[in-house]
C-alpha positions as YAML, in Angstrom:
chain: A
units: angstrom
residues:
- id: 1
  name: MET
  ca: [0.00, 0.00, 0.00]
- id: 2
  name: GLY
  ca: [1.03, 3.63, -0.49]
- id: 3
  name: ASP
  ca: [2.50, 6.10, 1.96]
- id: 4
  name: ASN
  ca: [-0.86, 7.70, 2.75]
- id: 5
  name: VAL
  ca: [-2.50, 4.62, 4.20]
- id: 6
  name: ARG
  ca: [-4.86, 5.48, 7.03]
- id: 7
  name: TRP
  ca: [-4.86, 2.88, 9.80]
- id: 8
  name: LEU
  ca: [-7.53, 2.16, 12.42]
- id: 9
  name: VAL
  ca: [-6.58, 0.02, 15.42]
- id: 10
  name: VAL
  ca: [-9.56, -1.37, 17.32]
- id: 11
  name: GLY
  ca: [-8.93, -2.52, 20.88]
- id: 12
  name: ALA
  ca: [-6.06, -0.03, 20.96]
- id: 13
  name: ARG
  ca: [-5.61, -0.01, 24.75]
- id: 14
  name: GLY
  ca: [-4.84, -3.74, 24.96]
- id: 15
  name: MET
  ca: [-1.40, -5.29, 25.12]
- id: 16
  name: LEU
  ca: [-1.08, -5.85, 21.37]
- id: 17
  name: GLY
  ca: [-3.06, -2.79, 20.35]
- id: 18
  name: THR
  ca: [-0.81, -0.49, 22.37]
- id: 19
  name: ASP
  ca: [2.39, -1.84, 20.80]
- id: 20
  name: LEU
  ca: [0.88, -1.73, 17.32]
- id: 21
  name: VAL
  ca: [-0.16, 1.90, 17.70]
- id: 22
  name: ASP
  ca: [3.31, 2.74, 19.04]
- id: 23
  name: ARG
  ca: [4.92, 1.02, 16.03]
- id: 24
  name: LEU
  ca: [2.69, 2.81, 13.53]
- id: 25
  name: GLU
  ca: [3.27, 6.20, 15.13]
- id: 26
  name: ALA
  ca: [7.03, 5.59, 15.28]
- id: 27
  name: ASP
  ca: [6.92, 4.94, 11.53]
- id: 28
  name: GLY
  ca: [5.10, 8.21, 10.97]
- id: 29
  name: ARG
  ca: [1.96, 6.46, 9.76]
- id: 30
  name: GLU
  ca: [-1.50, 7.95, 10.07]
- id: 31
  name: VAL
  ca: [-3.32, 5.94, 12.75]
- id: 32
  name: THR
  ca: [-6.56, 6.24, 14.69]
- id: 33
  name: ALA
  ca: [-6.56, 4.34, 17.99]
- id: 34
  name: LEU
  ca: [-10.00, 3.37, 19.33]
- id: 35
  name: ASP
  ca: [-11.29, 1.28, 22.20]
- id: 36
  name: LEU
  ca: [-14.41, 1.15, 24.35]
- id: 37
  name: PRO
  ca: [-16.45, 3.29, 24.80]
- id: 38
  name: ALA
  ca: [-15.42, 5.27, 21.70]
- id: 39
  name: LEU
  ca: [-16.05, 2.23, 19.49]
- id: 40
  name: ASP
  ca: [-18.31, -0.70, 20.37]
- id: 41
  name: ILE
  ca: [-17.97, -3.29, 17.61]
- id: 42
  name: LEU
  ca: [-21.34, -4.77, 18.58]
- id: 43
  name: ASP
  ca: [-22.93, -1.56, 17.28]
- id: 44
  name: LEU
  ca: [-22.92, -2.05, 13.50]
- id: 45
  name: ASP
  ca: [-23.97, 1.50, 12.61]
- id: 46
  name: GLY
  ca: [-21.38, 3.00, 14.93]
- id: 47
  name: THR
  ca: [-18.75, 0.64, 13.55]
- id: 48
  name: LEU
  ca: [-19.54, 1.64, 9.97]
- id: 49
  name: GLU
  ca: [-19.20, 5.29, 10.94]
- id: 50
  name: ARG
  ca: [-15.85, 4.80, 12.69]
- id: 51
  name: VAL
  ca: [-14.30, 2.60, 9.99]
- id: 52
  name: ALA
  ca: [-15.17, 5.07, 7.21]
- id: 53
  name: GLY
  ca: [-12.13, 7.02, 6.03]
- id: 54
  name: HIS
  ca: [-9.57, 4.32, 6.84]
- id: 55
  name: ASP
  ca: [-7.69, 2.00, 4.52]
- id: 56
  name: VAL
  ca: [-6.59, -0.69, 7.01]
- id: 57
  name: VAL
  ca: [-8.48, -1.83, 10.09]
- id: 58
  name: VAL
  ca: [-6.76, -4.04, 12.66]
- id: 59
  name: ASN
  ca: [-9.08, -5.81, 15.08]
- id: 60
  name: CYS
  ca: [-7.28, -6.35, 18.39]
- id: 61
  name: ALA
  ca: [-10.56, -6.31, 20.34]
- id: 62
  name: ALA
  ca: [-11.59, -9.64, 21.84]
- id: 63
  name: PHE
  ca: [-13.06, -11.49, 24.79]
- id: 64
  name: THR
  ca: [-9.87, -13.26, 25.88]
- id: 65
  name: ASP
  ca: [-10.60, -14.73, 29.33]
- id: 66
  name: VAL
  ca: [-10.42, -18.41, 28.39]
- id: 67
  name: ASP
  ca: [-11.87, -19.76, 31.64]
- id: 68
  name: GLN
  ca: [-14.60, -17.13, 31.97]
- id: 69
  name: ALA
  ca: [-15.72, -17.89, 28.42]
- id: 70
  name: GLU
  ca: [-16.84, -21.32, 29.60]
- id: 71
  name: GLU
  ca: [-19.50, -19.59, 31.72]
- id: 72
  name: ALA
  ca: [-20.13, -16.62, 29.41]
- id: 73
  name: GLU
  ca: [-20.00, -18.12, 25.93]
- id: 74
  name: PRO
  ca: [-22.84, -15.94, 24.54]
- id: 75
  name: LEU
  ca: [-20.94, -12.78, 25.51]
- id: 76
  name: ALA
  ca: [-17.67, -14.17, 24.16]
- id: 77
  name: PHE
  ca: [-19.47, -15.09, 20.92]
- id: 78
  name: ALA
  ca: [-20.93, -11.60, 20.63]
- id: 79
  name: VAL
  ca: [-17.51, -9.96, 20.86]
- id: 80
  name: ASN
  ca: [-15.34, -12.55, 19.10]
- id: 81
  name: ALA
  ca: [-17.73, -13.51, 16.30]
- id: 82
  name: VAL
  ca: [-20.50, -10.93, 15.86]
- id: 83
  name: GLY
  ca: [-18.23, -7.95, 16.58]
- id: 84
  name: ALA
  ca: [-15.52, -9.26, 14.28]
- id: 85
  name: THR
  ca: [-18.05, -9.81, 11.49]
- id: 86
  name: ASN
  ca: [-19.40, -6.28, 11.99]
- id: 87
  name: LEU
  ca: [-15.89, -4.96, 11.37]
- id: 88
  name: ALA
  ca: [-15.65, -7.09, 8.22]
- id: 89
  name: ARG
  ca: [-18.98, -5.72, 7.01]
- id: 90
  name: ALA
  ca: [-17.78, -2.18, 7.69]
- id: 91
  name: ALA
  ca: [-14.50, -2.86, 5.89]
- id: 92
  name: VAL
  ca: [-16.32, -4.08, 2.79]
- id: 93
  name: ALA
  ca: [-18.72, -1.15, 2.86]
- id: 94
  name: THR
  ca: [-15.95, 1.45, 3.13]
- id: 95
  name: GLY
  ca: [-13.26, -0.22, 0.99]
- id: 96
  name: ALA
  ca: [-10.88, -0.92, 3.87]
- id: 97
  name: ARG
  ca: [-8.82, -4.06, 4.42]
- id: 98
  name: LEU
  ca: [-9.29, -5.91, 7.72]
- id: 99
  name: VAL
  ca: [-6.58, -7.60, 9.73]
- id: 100
  name: HIS
  ca: [-8.30, -9.79, 12.32]
- id: 101
  name: ILE
  ca: [-6.38, -11.24, 15.26]
- id: 102
  name: SER
  ca: [-7.20, -14.86, 16.07]
- id: 103
  name: THR
  ca: [-5.71, -17.63, 18.19]
- id: 104
  name: ASP
  ca: [-4.20, -21.10, 18.41]
- id: 105
  name: TYR
  ca: [-7.31, -22.18, 20.36]
- id: 106
  name: VAL
  ca: [-9.17, -22.70, 17.07]
- id: 107
  name: PHE
  ca: [-7.23, -25.99, 16.77]
- id: 108
  name: ALA
  ca: [-7.75, -29.17, 18.80]
- id: 109
  name: GLY
  ca: [-4.22, -29.15, 20.14]
- id: 110
  name: ASP
  ca: [-3.68, -32.86, 19.58]
- id: 111
  name: ALA
  ca: [-1.17, -32.62, 16.71]
- id: 112
  name: SER
  ca: [2.50, -33.61, 16.85]
- id: 113
  name: THR
  ca: [3.77, -31.32, 14.07]
- id: 114
  name: PRO
  ca: [3.10, -27.60, 13.55]
- id: 115
  name: TYR
  ca: [-0.40, -26.70, 12.41]
- id: 116
  name: ALA
  ca: [-0.49, -25.43, 8.83]
- id: 117
  name: GLU
  ca: [-2.42, -22.28, 8.06]
- id: 118
  name: ASP
  ca: [-5.10, -24.34, 6.27]
- id: 119
  name: ALA
  ca: [-5.38, -27.08, 8.92]
- id: 120
  name: ALA
  ca: [-8.91, -28.02, 9.94]
- id: 121
  name: LEU
  ca: [-10.36, -26.06, 12.85]
- id: 122
  name: ALA
  ca: [-11.50, -28.13, 15.82]
- id: 123
  name: PRO
  ca: [-11.80, -25.94, 18.91]
- id: 124
  name: ARG
  ca: [-12.30, -27.65, 22.27]
- id: 125
  name: SER
  ca: [-13.17, -24.66, 24.45]
- id: 126
  name: ALA
  ca: [-15.84, -21.96, 24.42]
- id: 127
  name: TYR
  ca: [-13.17, -19.38, 23.71]
- id: 128
  name: GLY
  ca: [-11.86, -21.42, 20.79]
- id: 129
  name: ARG
  ca: [-15.35, -21.91, 19.37]
- id: 130
  name: THR
  ca: [-16.10, -18.18, 19.46]
- id: 131
  name: LYS
  ca: [-12.77, -17.29, 17.83]
- id: 132
  name: ALA
  ca: [-13.29, -19.93, 15.12]
- id: 133
  name: ALA
  ca: [-16.73, -18.45, 14.47]
- id: 134
  name: GLY
  ca: [-15.09, -15.04, 14.19]
- id: 135
  name: GLU
  ca: [-12.64, -16.33, 11.59]
- id: 136
  name: TRP
  ca: [-15.49, -17.79, 9.57]
- id: 137
  name: GLY
  ca: [-17.56, -14.60, 9.79]
- id: 138
  name: VAL
  ca: [-14.64, -12.39, 8.78]
- id: 139
  name: LEU
  ca: [-13.53, -14.47, 5.79]
- id: 140
  name: ALA
  ca: [-17.09, -15.18, 4.60]
- id: 141
  name: THR
  ca: [-17.84, -11.47, 4.65]
- id: 142
  name: ALA
  ca: [-14.50, -10.06, 3.49]
- id: 143
  name: PRO
  ca: [-12.37, -12.81, 1.86]
- id: 144
  name: ASP
  ca: [-9.44, -10.44, 1.34]
- id: 145
  name: SER
  ca: [-9.07, -10.05, 5.11]
- id: 146
  name: ILE
  ca: [-5.94, -11.25, 6.88]
- id: 147
  name: VAL
  ca: [-6.69, -13.55, 9.82]
- id: 148
  name: LEU
  ca: [-3.55, -13.56, 11.95]
- id: 149
  name: ARG
  ca: [-3.39, -16.31, 14.57]
- id: 150
  name: ILE
  ca: [-1.21, -15.64, 17.59]
- id: 151
  name: ALA
  ca: [-0.54, -17.47, 20.86]
- id: 152
  name: TRP
  ca: [1.25, -17.25, 24.20]
- id: 153
  name: LEU
  ca: [1.38, -13.48, 23.91]
- id: 154
  name: TYR
  ca: [3.44, -11.27, 26.22]
- id: 155
  name: GLY
  ca: [4.28, -7.59, 26.25]
- id: 156
  name: ALA
  ca: [4.83, -4.47, 28.33]
- id: 157
  name: HIS
  ca: [1.22, -3.25, 28.40]
- id: 158
  name: GLY
  ca: [-0.90, -5.95, 29.99]
- id: 159
  name: ARG
  ca: [-1.06, -8.99, 32.21]
- id: 160
  name: ASN
  ca: [0.94, -11.87, 30.81]
- id: 161
  name: PHE
  ca: [2.98, -14.93, 31.74]
- id: 162
  name: LEU
  ca: [6.39, -13.25, 31.55]
- id: 163
  name: ALA
  ca: [5.41, -10.43, 33.87]
- id: 164
  name: THR
  ca: [3.75, -12.88, 36.26]
- id: 165
  name: MET
  ca: [6.84, -15.10, 36.43]
- id: 166
  name: ALA
  ca: [9.07, -12.09, 37.09]
- id: 167
  name: ARG
  ca: [6.79, -10.94, 39.91]
- id: 168
  name: LEU
  ca: [6.43, -14.36, 41.50]
- id: 169
  name: ALA
  ca: [10.19, -14.87, 41.35]
- id: 170
  name: GLY
  ca: [10.46, -12.12, 43.95]
- id: 171
  name: GLU
  ca: [7.68, -13.54, 46.12]
- id: 172
  name: ARG
  ca: [8.24, -17.30, 46.21]
- id: 173
  name: ASP
  ca: [11.18, -19.64, 46.61]
- id: 174
  name: THR
  ca: [9.79, -22.13, 44.07]
- id: 175
  name: LEU
  ca: [7.08, -22.10, 41.41]
- id: 176
  name: THR
  ca: [5.12, -24.86, 39.67]
- id: 177
  name: VAL
  ca: [4.45, -24.50, 35.93]
- id: 178
  name: VAL
  ca: [2.80, -26.78, 33.38]
- id: 179
  name: ASP
  ca: [5.21, -28.88, 31.30]
- id: 180
  name: ASP
  ca: [2.81, -30.81, 29.05]
- id: 181
  name: GLN
  ca: [1.57, -27.93, 26.86]
- id: 182
  name: ALA
  ca: [3.78, -26.94, 23.92]
- id: 183
  name: GLY
  ca: [3.62, -23.61, 22.14]
- id: 184
  name: GLN
  ca: [5.43, -20.50, 20.98]
- id: 185
  name: PRO
  ca: [5.96, -17.53, 23.33]
- id: 186
  name: THR
  ca: [5.30, -14.46, 21.19]
- id: 187
  name: TRP
  ca: [6.17, -10.80, 21.85]
- id: 188
  name: THR
  ca: [3.56, -8.19, 20.98]
- id: 189
  name: VAL
  ca: [6.24, -5.98, 19.39]
- id: 190
  name: ASP
  ca: [7.07, -8.78, 16.95]
- id: 191
  name: VAL
  ca: [3.39, -9.22, 16.11]
- id: 192
  name: ALA
  ca: [3.10, -5.50, 15.38]
- id: 193
  name: ASP
  ca: [6.04, -5.81, 12.98]
- id: 194
  name: ARG
  ca: [4.41, -8.79, 11.27]
- id: 195
  name: ILE
  ca: [1.11, -6.96, 10.82]
- id: 196
  name: CYS
  ca: [2.93, -4.12, 9.09]
- id: 197
  name: ALA
  ca: [4.85, -6.56, 6.88]
- id: 198
  name: LEU
  ca: [1.68, -8.36, 5.79]
- id: 199
  name: VAL
  ca: [-0.14, -5.14, 4.95]
- id: 200
  name: ASP
  ca: [2.84, -3.51, 3.23]
- id: 201
  name: THR
  ca: [3.70, -6.45, 0.95]
- id: 202
  name: PRO
  ca: [0.64, -6.90, 0.40]
- id: 203
  name: VAL
  ca: [-0.25, -10.57, 0.82]
- id: 204
  name: PRO
  ca: [-3.32, -12.64, -0.11]
- id: 205
  name: GLY
  ca: [-6.16, -12.86, 2.35]
- id: 206
  name: GLY
  ca: [-6.90, -15.84, 4.57]
- id: 207
  name: ALA
  ca: [-5.21, -17.36, 7.59]
- id: 208
  name: TRP
  ca: [-1.64, -16.47, 8.57]
- id: 209
  name: HIS
  ca: [0.35, -17.43, 11.65]
- id: 210
  name: GLY
  ca: [2.05, -14.67, 13.61]
- id: 211
  name: THR
  ca: [3.65, -16.66, 16.40]
- id: 212
  name: SER
  ca: [7.39, -16.85, 17.03]
- id: 213
  name: GLY
  ca: [9.56, -19.63, 15.63]
- id: 214
  name: GLY
  ca: [10.63, -22.66, 17.61]
- id: 215
  name: SER
  ca: [8.63, -24.08, 20.50]
- id: 216
  name: THR
  ca: [8.78, -24.85, 24.20]
- id: 217
  name: THR
  ca: [6.50, -25.65, 27.12]
- id: 218
  name: TRP
  ca: [5.22, -23.21, 29.72]
- id: 219
  name: TRP
  ca: [7.79, -24.72, 32.09]
- id: 220
  name: GLY
  ca: [10.54, -24.23, 29.52]
- id: 221
  name: PHE
  ca: [9.40, -20.65, 28.97]
- id: 222
  name: ALA
  ca: [9.46, -20.01, 32.73]
- id: 223
  name: GLN
  ca: [12.95, -21.47, 33.02]
- id: 224
  name: ALA
  ca: [14.14, -19.23, 30.17]
- id: 225
  name: ILE
  ca: [12.66, -16.21, 31.95]
- id: 226
  name: PHE
  ca: [14.45, -17.10, 35.18]
- id: 227
  name: SER
  ca: [17.72, -17.62, 33.35]
- id: 228
  name: GLY
  ca: [17.31, -14.30, 31.55]
- id: 229
  name: LEU
  ca: [16.81, -12.59, 34.91]
- id: 230
  name: ALA
  ca: [19.98, -14.26, 36.27]
- id: 231
  name: LEU
  ca: [17.88, -16.41, 38.61]
- id: 232
  name: ASP
  ca: [18.13, -20.14, 39.25]
- id: 233
  name: PRO
  ca: [15.82, -21.90, 36.74]
- id: 234
  name: GLY
  ca: [15.76, -24.89, 39.09]
- id: 235
  name: ARG
  ca: [13.32, -22.91, 41.22]
- id: 236
  name: VAL
  ca: [10.66, -23.66, 38.56]
- id: 237
  name: ARG
  ca: [9.13, -27.11, 39.07]
- id: 238
  name: PRO
  ca: [7.13, -28.93, 36.36]
- id: 239
  name: VAL
  ca: [3.52, -30.08, 36.85]
- id: 240
  name: THR
  ca: [0.88, -31.58, 34.56]
- id: 241
  name: THR
  ca: [-2.21, -29.89, 33.19]
- id: 242
  name: GLU
  ca: [-4.34, -32.43, 35.04]
- id: 243
  name: GLN
  ca: [-2.81, -31.38, 38.35]
- id: 244
  name: LEU
  ca: [-3.89, -27.76, 37.83]
- id: 245
  name: SER
  ca: [-7.54, -28.54, 36.91]
- id: 246
  name: ARG
  ca: [-8.60, -25.39, 35.04]
- id: 247
  name: PRO
  ca: [-12.23, -24.78, 33.89]
- id: 248
  name: ALA
  ca: [-11.40, -24.57, 30.16]
- id: 249
  name: PRO
  ca: [-9.43, -27.23, 28.28]
- id: 250
  name: ARG
  ca: [-6.03, -26.07, 27.04]
- id: 251
  name: PRO
  ca: [-4.45, -27.23, 23.77]
- id: 252
  name: ALA
  ca: [-1.65, -29.68, 24.54]
- id: 253
  name: TYR
  ca: [0.11, -28.70, 21.30]
- id: 254
  name: SER
  ca: [-0.19, -25.12, 20.07]
- id: 255
  name: VAL
  ca: [2.76, -24.93, 17.68]
- id: 256
  name: LEU
  ca: [1.82, -23.10, 14.48]
- id: 257
  name: GLY
  ca: [3.59, -23.40, 11.13]
- id: 258
  name: HIS
  ca: [4.72, -20.43, 9.03]
- id: 259
  name: ASP
  ca: [4.85, -21.79, 5.47]
- id: 260
  name: ARG
  ca: [2.86, -18.90, 3.99]
- id: 261
  name: TRP
  ca: [5.61, -16.43, 4.92]
- id: 262
  name: ALA
  ca: [8.14, -18.15, 2.68]
- id: 263
  name: ALA
  ca: [5.56, -18.50, -0.09]
- id: 264
  name: ALA
  ca: [5.04, -14.73, 0.03]
- id: 265
  name: GLY
  ca: [8.77, -14.05, -0.03]
- id: 266
  name: LEU
  ca: [8.78, -12.82, 3.55]
- id: 267
  name: PRO
  ca: [11.22, -13.94, 6.27]
- id: 268
  name: ALA
  ca: [9.84, -16.44, 8.76]
- id: 269
  name: PRO
  ca: [9.24, -15.16, 12.29]
- id: 270
  name: ARG
  ca: [12.35, -15.28, 14.46]
- id: 271
  name: ASP
  ca: [12.89, -17.84, 17.22]
- id: 272
  name: TRP
  ca: [11.11, -17.15, 20.51]
- id: 273
  name: ARG
  ca: [14.41, -17.20, 22.44]
- id: 274
  name: GLU
  ca: [15.82, -14.35, 20.36]
- id: 275
  name: SER
  ca: [12.71, -12.26, 20.96]
- id: 276
  name: LEU
  ca: [12.69, -13.04, 24.68]
- id: 277
  name: ALA
  ca: [16.28, -11.87, 25.09]
- id: 278
  name: GLU
  ca: [15.36, -8.49, 23.61]
- id: 279
  name: ALA
  ca: [11.95, -8.18, 25.27]
- id: 280
  name: LEU
  ca: [12.80, -9.30, 28.81]
- id: 281
  name: PRO
  ca: [14.28, -6.06, 30.19]
- id: 282
  name: LEU
  ca: [11.63, -3.96, 28.46]
- id: 283
  name: VAL
  ca: [8.65, -5.99, 29.68]
- id: 284
  name: VAL
  ca: [9.93, -6.51, 33.22]
- id: 285
  name: GLY
  ca: [10.94, -2.86, 33.48]
- id: 286
  name: ALA
  ca: [7.50, -1.69, 32.35]
- id: 287
  name: THR
  ca: [5.52, -4.01, 34.63]
- id: 288
  name: SER
  ca: [7.67, -3.95, 37.79]
...
């Protein structure tokens, strides 16, 4: 796209939205940052009005409490599916392109190799079902939209695993962390970069994966955090998912493949360890 692209970031006060707005402003791009109550994506007329005049709309708004969604699935569906589809309808009506943020929870989590972008969806939780419905609504309404799946997100502007581990390291002698869920820790700053790359290229619509490269478990991630903070990683003890007994089922395997990046001539996302080394002092410094 040209230099005069007008961006709209929805859910701009969230962890990802904040870093995306910061990245766009640092680049000197024209960006409107909106969140509740200025924009309620469940209000179609209001959404149409707010989207008008923009060329790219990035939907970072979502109902993301995985456990609460088990008890409040209708509300999660309203935000994650109906609201997302409203944005797609507004994008079509105004000639904008939508980038919709989705999740690894749309997959069953029972694979043993990375999920391809076109792998079959099989969500096992209420949250996953509502996000899968959102993907369908977006792509059925606006097929040129980019659906960017992310997972295990951390950053400087919200609650996240990295910040929690850093805080608990100063409060407890030992910690217990799940070691039977595999995934890709992903920094919000990296995701912001990937969104810009996908829009700037530009790439075909459909599903894309915006997670980091490589993989680990939550326990492995916690150990890497401790090591990066010059703390003893042996203080982190492994436990099983069954031992924790959470309301919503978690994917045992959330590793996402990145084949579409190479096909588009774009570099694959960097390894999660490289990102963590850069992000650690920034995230811990901002949240301490």
